[in-house]
N, CA, C and O atoms as CSV, one atom per row, in Angstrom:
chain,resi,resn,atom,element,x,y,z
A,1,MET,N,N,112.701,170.055,139.063
A,1,MET,CA,C,111.806,171.121,139.471
A,1,MET,C,C,110.481,170.947,138.746
A,1,MET,O,O,110.452,170.742,137.532
A,2,LYS,N,N,109.395,171.027,139.485
A,2,LYS,CA,C,108.069,170.822,138.910
A,2,LYS,C,C,107.553,172.112,138.264
A,2,LYS,O,O,107.728,173.202,138.809
A,3,LYS,N,N,106.934,171.977,137.126
A,3,LYS,CA,C,106.396,173.125,136.401
A,3,LYS,C,C,105.142,173.654,137.096
A,3,LYS,O,O,104.304,172.877,137.553
A,4,THR,N,N,105.021,174.952,137.171
A,4,THR,CA,C,103.829,175.574,137.732
A,4,THR,C,C,102.707,175.507,136.716
A,4,THR,O,O,102.934,175.699,135.521
A,5,ALA,N,N,101.512,175.240,137.179
A,5,ALA,CA,C,100.356,175.106,136.282
A,5,ALA,C,C,99.880,176.479,135.828
A,5,ALA,O,O,99.054,177.108,136.490
A,6,THR,N,N,100.395,176.934,134.713
A,6,THR,CA,C,99.949,178.194,134.114
A,6,THR,C,C,99.697,177.937,132.643
A,6,THR,O,O,100.316,177.056,132.045
A,7,LEU,N,N,98.801,178.694,132.066
A,7,LEU,CA,C,98.497,178.532,130.644
A,7,LEU,C,C,99.359,179.477,129.822
A,7,LEU,O,O,99.451,180.665,130.132
A,8,ASP,N,N,99.972,178.972,128.809
A,8,ASP,CA,C,100.824,179.750,127.931
A,8,ASP,C,C,99.957,180.401,126.859
A,8,ASP,O,O,99.941,179.953,125.712
A,9,GLN,N,N,99.243,181.449,127.229
A,9,GLN,CA,C,98.312,182.107,126.317
A,9,GLN,C,C,99.017,182.702,125.100
A,9,GLN,O,O,98.433,182.758,124.017
A,10,GLU,N,N,100.268,183.149,125.262
A,10,GLU,CA,C,100.964,183.790,124.158
A,10,GLU,C,C,101.228,182.830,123.009
A,10,GLU,O,O,101.447,183.265,121.878
A,11,ALA,N,N,101.212,181.545,123.280
A,11,ALA,CA,C,101.523,180.551,122.255
A,11,ALA,C,C,100.382,180.344,121.273
A,11,ALA,O,O,100.567,179.687,120.248
A,12,TYR,N,N,99.236,180.877,121.555
A,12,TYR,CA,C,98.058,180.594,120.749
A,12,TYR,C,C,97.479,181.873,120.181
A,12,TYR,O,O,97.865,182.970,120.583
A,13,SER,N,N,96.554,181.734,119.247
A,13,SER,CA,C,96.079,182.844,118.438
A,13,SER,C,C,95.532,184.025,119.234
A,13,SER,O,O,95.896,185.167,118.957
A,14,SER,N,N,94.685,183.782,120.197
A,14,SER,CA,C,94.137,184.888,120.979
A,14,SER,C,C,93.553,184.368,122.272
A,14,SER,O,O,93.250,183.182,122.400
A,15,ARG,N,N,93.397,185.260,123.224
A,15,ARG,CA,C,92.843,184.894,124.513
A,15,ARG,C,C,91.397,184.408,124.358
A,15,ARG,O,O,90.960,183.528,125.101
A,16,SER,N,N,90.664,184.964,123.414
A,16,SER,CA,C,89.272,184.558,123.208
A,16,SER,C,C,89.170,183.149,122.636
A,16,SER,O,O,88.109,182.528,122.697
A,17,ALA,N,N,90.272,182.643,122.080
A,17,ALA,CA,C,90.267,181.287,121.536
A,17,ALA,C,C,90.444,180.238,122.632
A,17,ALA,O,O,90.307,179.041,122.379
A,18,ALA,N,N,90.747,180.687,123.841
A,18,ALA,CA,C,90.957,179.754,124.947
A,18,ALA,C,C,89.659,179.012,125.261
A,18,ALA,O,O,88.584,179.612,125.267
A,19,PRO,N,N,89.757,177.726,125.516
A,19,PRO,CA,C,88.545,176.956,125.840
A,19,PRO,C,C,87.970,177.402,127.163
A,19,PRO,O,O,88.699,177.847,128.050
A,20,SER,N,N,86.683,177.283,127.295
A,20,SER,CA,C,86.035,177.776,128.508
A,20,SER,C,C,85.574,176.637,129.406
A,20,SER,O,O,84.490,176.709,129.985
A,21,TYR,N,N,86.383,175.584,129.530
A,21,TYR,CA,C,86.046,174.495,130.429
A,21,TYR,C,C,86.243,174.931,131.870
A,21,TYR,O,O,87.321,175.389,132.251
A,22,SER,N,N,85.208,174.788,132.657
A,22,SER,CA,C,85.388,175.010,134.079
A,22,SER,C,C,86.127,173.807,134.642
A,22,SER,O,O,86.306,172.801,133.954
A,23,TYR,N,N,86.547,173.910,135.866
A,23,TYR,CA,C,87.236,172.819,136.541
A,23,TYR,C,C,86.385,171.544,136.484
A,23,TYR,O,O,86.871,170.486,136.084
A,24,SER,N,N,85.125,171.650,136.881
A,24,SER,CA,C,84.237,170.474,136.898
A,24,SER,C,C,83.933,169.959,135.499
A,24,SER,O,O,83.896,168.748,135.281
A,25,GLN,N,N,83.717,170.862,134.550
A,25,GLN,CA,C,83.429,170.434,133.176
A,25,GLN,C,C,84.586,169.625,132.597
A,25,GLN,O,O,84.368,168.598,131.955
A,26,ALA,N,N,85.801,170.081,132.821
A,26,ALA,CA,C,86.969,169.375,132.294
A,26,ALA,C,C,87.127,168.005,132.949
A,26,ALA,O,O,87.413,167.017,132.272
A,27,LEU,N,N,86.942,167.949,134.251
A,27,LEU,CA,C,87.124,166.684,134.958
A,27,LEU,C,C,86.011,165.687,134.660
A,27,LEU,O,O,86.208,164.480,134.801
A,28,ASP,N,N,84.851,166.177,134.251
A,28,ASP,CA,C,83.725,165.297,133.944
A,28,ASP,C,C,83.655,164.897,132.469
A,28,ASP,O,O,82.739,164.174,132.076
A,29,LEU,N,N,84.601,165.351,131.646
A,29,LEU,CA,C,84.623,164.947,130.243
A,29,LEU,C,C,84.823,163.436,130.145
A,29,LEU,O,O,85.681,162.867,130.819
A,30,LEU,N,N,84.033,162.808,129.309
A,30,LEU,CA,C,84.212,161.386,129.020
A,30,LEU,C,C,85.158,161.271,127.835
A,30,LEU,O,O,84.923,161.871,126.786
A,31,VAL,N,N,86.219,160.505,128.000
A,31,VAL,CA,C,87.185,160.331,126.925
A,31,VAL,C,C,87.425,158.848,126.675
A,31,VAL,O,O,87.321,158.018,127.578
A,32,ARG,N,N,87.746,158.544,125.431
A,32,ARG,CA,C,88.125,157.186,125.081
A,32,ARG,C,C,89.655,157.137,125.149
A,32,ARG,O,O,90.346,157.837,124.410
A,33,LEU,N,N,90.155,156.310,126.034
A,33,LEU,CA,C,91.593,156.159,126.215
A,33,LEU,C,C,92.187,155.344,125.069
A,33,LEU,O,O,91.459,154.616,124.394
A,34,PRO,N,N,93.500,155.455,124.838
A,34,PRO,CA,C,94.131,154.675,123.766
A,34,PRO,C,C,93.882,153.173,123.879
A,34,PRO,O,O,93.887,152.471,122.868
A,35,CYS,N,N,93.666,152.670,125.094
A,35,CYS,CA,C,93.406,151.234,125.270
A,35,CYS,C,C,91.961,150.871,124.932
A,35,CYS,O,O,91.614,149.690,124.915
A,36,GLY,N,N,91.105,151.877,124.660
A,36,GLY,CA,C,89.718,151.636,124.293
A,36,GLY,C,C,88.726,151.853,125.422
A,36,GLY,O,O,87.523,151.932,125.174
A,37,GLU,N,N,89.197,151.953,126.646
A,37,GLU,CA,C,88.295,152.201,127.775
A,37,GLU,C,C,87.743,153.612,127.707
A,37,GLU,O,O,88.377,154.514,127.159
A,38,VAL,N,N,86.552,153.795,128.270
A,38,VAL,CA,C,85.946,155.116,128.359
A,38,VAL,C,C,85.873,155.491,129.838
A,38,VAL,O,O,85.328,154.747,130.653
A,39,LYS,N,N,86.427,156.648,130.169
A,39,LYS,CA,C,86.448,157.130,131.555
A,39,LYS,C,C,86.290,158.642,131.563
A,39,LYS,O,O,86.498,159.312,130.552
A,40,THR,N,N,85.918,159.164,132.726
A,40,THR,CA,C,85.971,160.606,132.901
A,40,THR,C,C,87.422,160.978,133.186
A,40,THR,O,O,88.198,160.155,133.673
A,41,ILE,N,N,87.775,162.196,132.885
A,41,ILE,CA,C,89.126,162.668,133.192
A,41,ILE,C,C,89.377,162.508,134.694
A,41,ILE,O,O,90.469,162.117,135.105
A,42,ARG,N,N,88.378,162.806,135.499
A,42,ARG,CA,C,88.492,162.712,136.952
A,42,ARG,C,C,88.886,161.300,137.401
A,42,ARG,O,O,89.662,161.151,138.345
A,43,SER,N,N,88.367,160.275,136.743
A,43,SER,CA,C,88.609,158.903,137.175
A,43,SER,C,C,89.834,158.259,136.525
A,43,SER,O,O,90.147,157.105,136.815
A,44,CYS,N,N,90.523,158.983,135.660
A,44,CYS,CA,C,91.717,158.437,135.022
A,44,CYS,C,C,92.857,158.302,136.020
A,44,CYS,O,O,93.099,159.189,136.839
A,45,SER,N,N,93.545,157.182,135.934
A,45,SER,CA,C,94.746,156.978,136.752
A,45,SER,C,C,95.898,157.770,136.122
A,45,SER,O,O,95.759,158.318,135.029
A,46,SER,N,N,97.020,157.821,136.815
A,46,SER,CA,C,98.205,158.480,136.262
A,46,SER,C,C,98.628,157.829,134.952
A,46,SER,O,O,99.014,158.517,134.007
A,47,THR,N,N,98.557,156.517,134.895
A,47,THR,CA,C,98.913,155.778,133.678
A,47,THR,C,C,97.962,156.127,132.534
A,47,THR,O,O,98.393,156.331,131.399
A,48,ASP,N,N,96.661,156.195,132.844
A,48,ASP,CA,C,95.664,156.574,131.830
A,48,ASP,C,C,95.958,157.967,131.279
A,48,ASP,O,O,95.927,158.184,130.068
A,49,MET,N,N,96.244,158.902,132.176
A,49,MET,CA,C,96.492,160.284,131.753
A,49,MET,C,C,97.763,160.387,130.917
A,49,MET,O,O,97.792,161.118,129.927
A,50,ARG,N,N,98.810,159.666,131.303
A,50,ARG,CA,C,100.041,159.681,130.509
A,50,ARG,C,C,99.772,159.186,129.088
A,50,ARG,O,O,100.251,159.773,128.119
A,51,ALA,N,N,99.009,158.112,128.973
A,51,ALA,CA,C,98.683,157.554,127.655
A,51,ALA,C,C,97.834,158.537,126.846
A,51,ALA,O,O,98.085,158.753,125.661
A,52,LEU,N,N,96.834,159.128,127.493
A,52,LEU,CA,C,95.963,160.090,126.814
A,52,LEU,C,C,96.762,161.295,126.337
A,52,LEU,O,O,96.642,161.709,125.183
A,53,VAL,N,N,97.576,161.857,127.224
A,53,VAL,CA,C,98.364,163.041,126.876
A,53,VAL,C,C,99.340,162.732,125.743
A,53,VAL,O,O,99.447,163.507,124.793
A,54,SER,N,N,100.047,161.615,125.833
A,54,SER,CA,C,101.033,161.308,124.784
A,54,SER,C,C,100.371,161.111,123.428
A,54,SER,O,O,100.966,161.436,122.401
A,55,THR,N,N,99.156,160.585,123.407
A,55,THR,CA,C,98.423,160.405,122.156
A,55,THR,C,C,97.893,161.739,121.634
A,55,THR,O,O,98.019,162.042,120.447
A,56,CYS,N,N,97.302,162.530,122.520
A,56,CYS,CA,C,96.689,163.797,122.103
A,56,CYS,C,C,97.712,164.839,121.667
A,56,CYS,O,O,97.447,165.619,120.752
A,57,VAL,N,N,98.870,164.861,122.305
A,57,VAL,CA,C,99.903,165.839,121.965
A,57,VAL,C,C,100.296,165.729,120.488
A,57,VAL,O,O,100.623,166.733,119.856
A,58,LEU,N,N,100.264,164.536,119.951
A,58,LEU,CA,C,100.631,164.325,118.547
A,58,LEU,C,C,99.688,165.035,117.586
A,58,LEU,O,O,100.055,165.282,116.437
A,59,THR,N,N,98.461,165.372,118.039
A,59,THR,CA,C,97.473,166.019,117.180
A,59,THR,C,C,97.463,167.544,117.326
A,59,THR,O,O,96.657,168.216,116.682
A,60,ALA,N,N,98.334,168.090,118.152
A,60,ALA,CA,C,98.384,169.540,118.386
A,60,ALA,C,C,98.852,170.279,117.137
A,60,ALA,O,O,99.505,169.710,116.262
A,61,ARG,N,N,98.503,171.559,117.078
A,61,ARG,CA,C,98.991,172.389,115.963
A,61,ARG,C,C,100.520,172.441,115.975
A,61,ARG,O,O,101.155,172.417,114.920
A,62,ASP,N,N,101.098,172.511,117.161
A,62,ASP,CA,C,102.554,172.520,117.324
A,62,ASP,C,C,102.888,171.485,118.401
A,62,ASP,O,O,103.040,171.833,119.572
A,63,PRO,N,N,103.002,170.218,118.004
A,63,PRO,CA,C,103.209,169.147,118.982
A,63,PRO,C,C,104.420,169.338,119.891
A,63,PRO,O,O,104.367,169.005,121.075
A,64,LYS,N,N,105.503,169.868,119.347
A,64,LYS,CA,C,106.703,170.059,120.170
A,64,LYS,C,C,106.464,171.083,121.271
A,64,LYS,O,O,106.904,170.893,122.405
A,65,ARG,N,N,105.780,172.150,120.945
A,65,ARG,CA,C,105.494,173.189,121.943
A,65,ARG,C,C,104.543,172.645,123.010
A,65,ARG,O,O,104.740,172.872,124.203
A,66,CYS,N,N,103.528,171.937,122.576
A,66,CYS,CA,C,102.565,171.356,123.513
A,66,CYS,C,C,103.266,170.364,124.438
A,66,CYS,O,O,103.066,170.387,125.653
A,67,GLU,N,N,104.075,169.506,123.861
A,67,GLU,CA,C,104.818,168.524,124.660
A,67,GLU,C,C,105.737,169.229,125.650
A,67,GLU,O,O,105.862,168.806,126.800
A,68,SER,N,N,106.373,170.293,125.209
A,68,SER,CA,C,107.256,171.061,126.084
A,68,SER,C,C,106.481,171.683,127.253
A,68,SER,O,O,106.972,171.721,128.381
A,69,ASN,N,N,105.271,172.166,126.974
A,69,ASN,CA,C,104.451,172.773,128.028
A,69,ASN,C,C,104.008,171.755,129.071
A,69,ASN,O,O,103.731,172.120,130.213
A,70,LEU,N,N,103.938,170.488,128.689
A,70,LEU,CA,C,103.457,169.441,129.595
A,70,LEU,C,C,104.552,168.500,130.088
A,70,LEU,O,O,104.279,167.611,130.894
A,71,GLU,N,N,105.784,168.680,129.618
A,71,GLU,CA,C,106.828,167.696,129.878
A,71,GLU,C,C,107.231,167.541,131.342
A,71,GLU,O,O,107.663,166.459,131.738
A,72,ASP,N,N,107.105,168.570,132.142
A,72,ASP,CA,C,107.535,168.487,133.536
A,72,ASP,C,C,106.495,167.870,134.457
A,72,ASP,O,O,106.748,167.679,135.647
A,73,ILE,N,N,105.338,167.562,133.915
A,73,ILE,CA,C,104.299,166.948,134.733
A,73,ILE,C,C,104.549,165.451,134.761
A,73,ILE,O,O,104.542,164.788,133.723
A,74,ASP,N,N,104.769,164.931,135.948
A,74,ASP,CA,C,105.051,163.505,136.044
A,74,ASP,C,C,104.030,162.757,136.889
A,74,ASP,O,O,104.055,161.528,136.957
A,75,ASP,N,N,103.144,163.489,137.526
A,75,ASP,CA,C,102.153,162.848,138.390
A,75,ASP,C,C,100.779,163.433,138.078
A,75,ASP,O,O,100.523,164.612,138.321
A,76,TYR,N,N,99.910,162.603,137.543
A,76,TYR,CA,C,98.578,163.060,137.153
A,76,TYR,C,C,97.514,162.692,138.184
A,76,TYR,O,O,96.335,162.605,137.840
A,77,GLN,N,N,97.903,162.475,139.434
A,77,GLN,CA,C,96.918,162.091,140.436
A,77,GLN,C,C,96.122,163.285,140.942
A,77,GLN,O,O,94.977,163.128,141.367
A,78,ASP,N,N,96.700,164.451,140.905
A,78,ASP,CA,C,96.050,165.676,141.371
A,78,ASP,C,C,95.035,166.137,140.327
A,78,ASP,O,O,95.372,166.250,139.148
A,79,THR,N,N,93.804,166.402,140.742
A,79,THR,CA,C,92.769,166.820,139.782
A,79,THR,C,C,93.082,168.174,139.156
A,79,THR,O,O,92.689,168.433,138.018
A,80,LEU,N,N,93.776,169.029,139.875
A,80,LEU,CA,C,94.163,170.321,139.310
A,80,LEU,C,C,95.115,170.116,138.131
A,80,LEU,O,O,95.021,170.822,137.126
A,81,THR,N,N,96.014,169.168,138.249
A,81,THR,CA,C,96.938,168.848,137.162
A,81,THR,C,C,96.183,168.296,135.957
A,81,THR,O,O,96.500,168.637,134.817
A,82,LYS,N,N,95.197,167.455,136.198
A,82,LYS,CA,C,94.389,166.914,135.098
A,82,LYS,C,C,93.656,168.041,134.379
A,82,LYS,O,O,93.602,168.060,133.150
A,83,TRP,N,N,93.092,168.976,135.135
A,83,TRP,CA,C,92.385,170.111,134.551
A,83,TRP,C,C,93.349,170.943,133.704
A,83,TRP,O,O,93.036,171.316,132.573
A,84,PHE,N,N,94.515,171.227,134.262
A,84,PHE,CA,C,95.519,171.998,133.535
A,84,PHE,C,C,95.871,171.324,132.212
A,84,PHE,O,O,95.967,171.987,131.180
A,85,CYS,N,N,96.062,170.004,132.244
A,85,CYS,CA,C,96.421,169.263,131.028
A,85,CYS,C,C,95.336,169.359,129.969
A,85,CYS,O,O,95.632,169.566,128.792
A,86,VAL,N,N,94.085,169.210,130.379
A,86,VAL,CA,C,92.974,169.311,129.422
A,86,VAL,C,C,92.957,170.705,128.798
A,86,VAL,O,O,92.835,170.837,127.580
A,87,LEU,N,N,93.079,171.745,129.624
A,87,LEU,CA,C,93.067,173.111,129.083
A,87,LEU,C,C,94.254,173.351,128.161
A,87,LEU,O,O,94.098,173.936,127.090
A,88,GLU,N,N,95.424,172.910,128.562
A,88,GLU,CA,C,96.614,173.108,127.741
A,88,GLU,C,C,96.493,172.379,126.404
A,88,GLU,O,O,96.867,172.916,125.362
A,89,MET,N,N,95.972,171.160,126.440
A,89,MET,CA,C,95.808,170.414,125.189
A,89,MET,C,C,94.790,171.076,124.276
A,89,MET,O,O,94.989,171.120,123.062
A,90,ARG,N,N,93.705,171.592,124.838
A,90,ARG,CA,C,92.702,172.277,124.019
A,90,ARG,C,C,93.281,173.564,123.434
A,90,ARG,O,O,93.047,173.871,122.265
A,91,LEU,N,N,94.032,174.317,124.234
A,91,LEU,CA,C,94.660,175.538,123.735
A,91,LEU,C,C,95.623,175.231,122.589
A,91,LEU,O,O,95.763,176.024,121.658
A,92,ALA,N,N,96.277,174.090,122.663
A,92,ALA,CA,C,97.246,173.703,121.642
A,92,ALA,C,C,96.575,173.113,120.406
A,92,ALA,O,O,97.248,172.794,119.426
A,93,GLY,N,N,95.254,172.967,120.449
A,93,GLY,CA,C,94.531,172.430,119.293
A,93,GLY,C,C,94.539,170.917,119.214
A,93,GLY,O,O,94.286,170.349,118.152
A,94,CYS,N,N,94.824,170.266,120.314
A,94,CYS,CA,C,94.824,168.801,120.330
A,94,CYS,C,C,93.414,168.271,120.112
A,94,CYS,O,O,92.429,168.884,120.522
A,95,SER,N,N,93.344,167.142,119.470
A,95,SER,CA,C,92.076,166.459,119.281
A,95,SER,C,C,91.879,165.515,120.461
A,95,SER,O,O,92.585,164.514,120.586
A,96,LEU,N,N,90.917,165.835,121.325
A,96,LEU,CA,C,90.615,164.982,122.474
A,96,LEU,C,C,89.556,163.957,122.073
A,96,LEU,O,O,88.553,164.323,121.460
A,97,PRO,N,N,89.756,162.699,122.402
A,97,PRO,CA,C,88.782,161.664,122.042
A,97,PRO,C,C,87.580,161.675,122.994
A,97,PRO,O,O,87.397,160.762,123.799
A,98,ILE,N,N,86.779,162.718,122.882
A,98,ILE,CA,C,85.647,162.920,123.797
A,98,ILE,C,C,84.461,162.067,123.363
A,98,ILE,O,O,84.123,162.005,122.181
A,99,VAL,N,N,83.840,161.414,124.331
A,99,VAL,CA,C,82.610,160.650,124.127
A,99,VAL,C,C,81.508,161.515,124.718
A,99,VAL,O,O,81.622,161.972,125.856
A,100,LYS,N,N,80.450,161.743,123.962
A,100,LYS,CA,C,79.421,162.696,124.401
A,100,LYS,C,C,78.741,162.303,125.705
A,100,LYS,O,O,78.748,163.089,126.653
A,101,THR,N,N,78.164,161.130,125.783
A,101,THR,CA,C,77.476,160.699,127.001
A,101,THR,C,C,77.648,159.203,127.194
A,101,THR,O,O,78.005,158.490,126.257
A,102,TRP,N,N,77.398,158.730,128.393
A,102,TRP,CA,C,77.455,157.293,128.656
A,102,TRP,C,C,76.406,156.554,127.822
A,102,TRP,O,O,76.655,155.445,127.348
A,103,GLN,N,N,75.239,157.167,127.643
A,103,GLN,CA,C,74.178,156.520,126.871
A,103,GLN,C,C,74.620,156.310,125.430
A,103,GLN,O,O,74.374,155.248,124.860
A,104,GLU,N,N,75.267,157.302,124.834
A,104,GLU,CA,C,75.759,157.176,123.471
A,104,GLU,C,C,76.839,156.100,123.397
A,104,GLU,O,O,76.923,155.370,122.410
A,105,GLU,N,N,77.651,156.003,124.421
A,105,GLU,CA,C,78.720,155.002,124.449
A,105,GLU,C,C,78.124,153.599,124.528
A,105,GLU,O,O,78.599,152.685,123.854
A,106,VAL,N,N,77.099,153.426,125.334
A,106,VAL,CA,C,76.448,152.109,125.473
A,106,VAL,C,C,75.822,151.712,124.138
A,106,VAL,O,O,75.930,150.554,123.737
A,107,LYS,N,N,75.171,152.644,123.440
A,107,LYS,CA,C,74.530,152.359,122.149
A,107,LYS,C,C,75.565,151.940,121.107
A,107,LYS,O,O,75.327,151.012,120.333
A,108,SER,N,N,76.721,152.625,121.083
A,108,SER,CA,C,77.723,152.319,120.063
A,108,SER,C,C,78.606,151.141,120.438
A,108,SER,O,O,79.225,150.530,119.567
A,109,GLY,N,N,78.673,150.816,121.722
A,109,GLY,CA,C,79.585,149.757,122.165
A,109,GLY,C,C,78.972,148.442,122.142
A,109,GLY,O,O,79.619,147.454,122.488
């Protein structure tokens, strides 16, 4: 049975602590994947998202709870699922490997 995309607000300190990423903002985040590639969340493949999530979950305040909240997701092709994952990881206090801009990435790379 597939998990419904809902945010577990009770698991975290307060509703005001929830990140305010809009759908587009979350999907347009530039992240450095564990393999070293830089992509937007929107352009990540299912394999990329699995790798990103498994790495980021380890940095959560409560990794087991975060992993449990995301464990039933097996297909990251849907952009709504990607958005949900980003919000859930941020709510859990995960450290996302965000790259500020493509220009900054080109300068450092």
